[in-house]
N, C-alpha and C positions, 0 to 999 in steps of 0.2 A: 151490075154488082149482086153477090151472092143472093137468095134468100138465107135466113138465118139457118134454113131446115135444111135446104143444100150446105153450108156450110160446116156445120154439124156432121150430116154425112162424109161430106170429103173431109173429115179431121179424124174418120175410123171413131164417132162417136166422142170422140176428146173434146169437145165443149169448150173449147179456144176458141178463142176470136184475137185477130191480129189488125195493130189501129194502120191503119192503109197510109193513111199521111201523103194519097195520091199518086203513090209510087208503082205500086202496082199495072196502074193501066198503060207503062211505059215497058213495066216489065215482062206483061204477058206476052206468052207466042201464041199466035193463030195453031192451031191442033196440029199434031204432027211437027212439033219443035224439035230440032236437032238436041243433040244431049249435049248437055252443059259443055264449056270451053276448058279444059284443065290450065290450070297453073302449071309452067315449066322455069326453071331458072337454070339457064343455061344444061338444055337438056332435061333437067332433073326433074321430077314428074313432084308438085306436093301439095297435099291435101291442105284446103284452104279453111281454115277455124277461126270465125267471126265471135271472139267472146261476148260483145259486147251488140243482146238485141234481143227485140222485148216482143213480150204477149201479153193478153190478158185473156180470163178467165170466164165466161160466158157468166155463169153457176154463183158469181157472185155478185153480179149484180141485184137483184133482191137484194141484199146483206145490207147493202146501201143505197137503198129504195132508189134501182136503179139510178143515180147518180152519177152521170157522166164524164163528170170531172177529170172520176179514174182514169180516163183514158184522152184526154186531153183535148177539149171539144172545143179551143179556139188553134187547136194547131195544123195544123196546111195539113187538106185531106182527110180531117177528122170524120168527116160524115162518110166516109167508105172506111165501113168497123169489120164488118161480118166478112171473111175473106175466105173464098177455100181453099182449103189446101196445094192445091193445083199451084196459084196467084202466087201463093210462098215461095213453091219451086222456084219458080219462074221469075220474081226479083232476085231470089236468088243465086240463080244462074246466070240473069242477067249481069251479079256483081260476080260473075263466078267465084265466089264464096260455098263451096261443099257441104260444110257444117256451120252450123248455129246454138251456140248455147244461150239459151232461151233464162231468160228471168225477167219477174213479175216485181215494176217496179212499188217499194212500198207503201200503200197510200193508206193501210191500216195504222200507225205507230198511234195516229191520236182518238183513233177510237176506241172502245169500251171495251179490254182486255178477254174479254167472253166473245163478242163478235169478230173482233180480231181471230181468234183461237178458230171460228169455223172458217174465217177466209184462208187461213193459212192452211186448213185442212184442205177446203177446198182447191186451193190451188197446187199444191204436192199431191196431192191424188191424181188429177189431171196434167200435170204437168210430168209427171212419171210414164201416165199411159202414153200421152203423146210420141218420148222417147221413145218408150217400148215399139209404140207402132210406126217408127220412123228412126230405127237406131244410125242409119246412115248420112243422114240431114240437119236430127238435132239432139241436142246433148242441155238436159236441163240443171240450172238453181234450185233451191227451196225459195220455201219463203219461210221468217220465222215472227215466230208471235216477242220481237221481242222487251215488249212493255215488260215483259215475265220470263225474263233471263230464265229462271231454271226449267217452264215447258220448251222454251226454246232449246236449249238441250236437249230436253227430250223428242224435241223434233227435228233437231237435225240429227239426232244419232238412224232415228227411222228412215229419216231421204238419206242417209248414206249407205245404211245396214240392208234397208229392205226395198227401196224404192228405185234405188243406182241413180238418185240424184249426182251432182257430183260437188255440191258444196252448195252453199245460198250466199244470195245476194241481197246487201244490207244497205238500207241508207248514212248517212253521216252521223246521224247523232239520232238520241229518242228524248222526247221531251227536250228537258231540260240536262239533260245527262250525254255529255260525254262518253264514247267508246270506254274513252280510257280509264271512266268509272268502275271502282273496284264489284259494283253490281254484276258488270257484265263478263269479268274474268273465269267464271266459270261456260260460258257461253265458248270463249274464248281457249279455254285448255280443253276442251270436248274434240274443238276445232281442229287443235293442233292432235290432237291423240289419233282423230278420224284422217287426215289427211287433207282435210275439208279445206277448199278452198272460198275466199270469201269474197266476194264481187263488192265493194264500196263505188254505189251510186247515188250521188248526192241528190240530197229535195229540197233545196234552195237555203238561203238564208231567212227568213221569213224580218226575223229582226229590222233587216238592214230595208222593207217595204219600202219608206217612204223614199228613200233615198236612188233607190233603186227605179220609183215610178216615172212612167215616160216613156218616150220615145224607145223602142229599140230591144225591148225585150226583157230587161238587162239583171228580172231574176233571174234567168233563166243564160243569158247570155254572158252574165259575172255571177251572179249567186251561185249555180251549181258549180261552176271553178271555186270558188272562194272558200263551199262549204268543203268539198275534198283539201282542199287545202289545210284548212283548219282539221280536219276530222284527223291525219296522218299527219299532223303536226302534234298535234295531244297527244297521240297511237307514241310520239319516238318520245317528246318531252317528260312525258309522264312515266316514261319507262314499261311500257306495254311491250314493245318489241323486245326488253331486254328480259321480261318474264316467260315470253311465250317464241322463243327464235326460232322455230320451227313455226310458227305458225304463216300462213299462202294467203295471203295480199292480191289484188288486184284494185287497180286505183282506173275508175274512169276515164273520158276526156284527158288520156295521157296523163292524171295526175294533179290534177289543178295547175292552178302557178306556181307550186311547191318546184319542182324541176328549173322550174325557171329564173329561179333566188334564191335557190335552196341555200348555198355559200353564204349565207346573208345571215340564217339560222345558224351557222358553225361559231359567229360572233358575238351572239345574244347577253348570253348569262357574261362573258368576259367584259362586256361592257357596264352591264348592271346584276349584278350577281348578287343586289339585296328584290330583284323580281326573280329569281331558280328557286328552288328549296333546295336546300343543301344536303335535304334527306335523299332527294331523289341526285343517285351517280349514276348515270347513264356510262354505258360501256366502251362506247365509243364516239365518236362527231359526231353530230347530228346529218350531216347531211352522206354515211358510210350505212343510214339504215335505207336507205336509197334502197341500197341494192341486194335487198332479201325484200323487195317490193314489186309486183308487176304492174306494168303499167300499158292502155292498150293503145292503140296506132290513132283513138279518131283524134288529133291534132292535126290534121290536113293537108300538109303542106313536106313536100322533101327537107326545106332545108332546120321544121319546126323537128323530123326526127332526128336527122342529124344534132342537133339541140339535145332532144332530148337519149339519147345515145352517146352521147359524148357526157352527159351527168350520171347515168343510170346505168348503162352501158347494154350491147344491142341484145343481150341474152337475157332483159327481163322486158321488153315491147314485143307485145302479143296485136294478134288483129283486131281489131273494135271497128264500128260504123255505128253506132246505136241506130239500125235498120229499127224497125219502117221508119224511124223519121229519117227527115230527107234532108241530115247533118254531111255526108257524103259517101253519095250514092256509089261511086266506082274504089271502094277504098282497099283495094289491090295496090292502084294505081303506083301509091305514090312512095308508097313500097318498093312498085317495080321500079321507078326513077329514082332512089335517092341513091345516088354515089359514094354514099357514106362506107352503108352498106357493103360487105362483101356476097358473092352467090349464095355459101353455107351462112348466113347469115339473114339473106333476105327469105331462104327459105325456112331458116329459124321462128323469126317473126311472121310467117305467112299462116304458120300452122304447126310444124315440128313442137315450139316452147308451149303448144296451150296442149297440145296433144301427151306429150309429157306431163305439162303440170295438175291436165283436171285428167291423168292415168284413162287416155282416150286407148280400145282398141283400134290395132289398124287396120 
């Protein structure tokens, strides 16, 4: 494993650390490794863009008393923390991923506002430097101090206008406030104005900790997709997506459970009108809002992709792996194997849609 000094040098001084999860051992090729294998669909080359990949920046650790829980110490391979940039490239090559759109999971929402702002500043400065140093391999989502929405507006504007970032990675709620809360409307308005993509990555449902305790890592396996389902449903049913129809949202983990059972949402207010606010008059059926959200492909199988495609449309699906966490070591494969996708749709899912959505240079 590379030392911290070796890593920082290899990262061109970016101070970034990647969670290892044991994957770089398999991915790292010997010196002189060949160029990564290009992905082509029916003979046409496609640049593969993984919109769901993570990193953590070493400089933030002293601000949280070196609390390594922010990188998931119980997760497989977490002891392999500091990685040489070349090893990350080798891992991407092994996955046939040309570019990762990096994000930091928001571990700062429950921390003091000023401390969170320091963490966010470091994250965004280091992310911008890393992406500028390796523009062909990395793009980045900004971090936001969402416990202070007005500050988050400023951070997002700086990230988009001066730091070259492509949007922001956000959780699924902040404290006891859902993203549909009026406090967050200035953030969504600014994101819409700037064309910033908002990547919703869940943080679980701590209120269910008792029921999710026990075998199977249920707080993540079930809790994370549930958190995304709740976040998207709140944005739909409370009219946020009507107020901001140009908002660009990418939902992690295939959007949680919502696309799998979305049709039930169309019937809720018909069955129980008393449970629905008459002042909130949605402009269309709840399921129709799914076609203005993008969903990553981290749902593992061609059959799951087929179902997601049927519900939201192939044009709303983008490649995602959750790397370096070992959920999907070969994120391209189940897209290539999906018979419901045409050749053009496969190219779109693998990279063309993300390139257009994030306004990435060719």
